[in-house]
N, C-alpha and C positions, 0 to 999 in steps of 0.2 A: 504494500500500500504506500502511496506517495503522500508526502506532506502537502497540505493545501497551499502553503506559501510557495513551495517549490513549483507546484502546478501553475499558480498565478504568475510567478516570475518567468516561467519557461513554458508558457502555454503552447507556443508554436512547436517546440521540440516534443512536448508530450503528445500533441495531436499527431505529429508526423510519426512518432513511435507507435501510437495506436494503429495508424494506417499500415505501417510495416508489419505489424503483428496480426493484421486482419481482424482487429477488434473495433467495436463501435463504442465511442464515448463522446458525450457532448461536453467537450472541454470548454467551449465558449459559454455554455450554460452554467457550468460549474464556476467559472470565473465571475460571471454576472451575479450568480447567487451569493458568492462570497463577498463581492463588493456591496450588494444590497444588504447583506448581514452587517457588514462593517458600518454602513451608513445608518442603519437602524440602531446599532449599539451607540454610535456617536450621538444620535438624537436623544436616545434614552439617557445618556450621561449628562447632556445639557439640561434636560428636564429634571433629573435628579439633583443637579447643582442648584437649579432654581428653587426646588423644594427645600433643600438644605439651607439655602440663604434665607428663605422665607421663614423657616422654622427658627433659625438663629435670631432673626429680628423679633420674633414673638417672645423670646425669653425675657424675663424681668419686667419691671413695671414700664408702662407706656408713658411717654411724655405727653403733656397736655396738648401740645401742638399737633401731635400725630392723631389724637383721638378726633 
């Protein structure tokens, strides 16, 4: 089994190797799914950071101006 990072970095070579072995593999689909996964993780981290900063601002007594 190949490492996903290797497949992404060397997608052309992996695809050619699959063809030489008479195997079918959707290397482009694998790369696209990996990139979509990474984008979703990045978005989730941004939301988590916003949640954490909001929770941090809620700690302690509120100032009268903020109310």
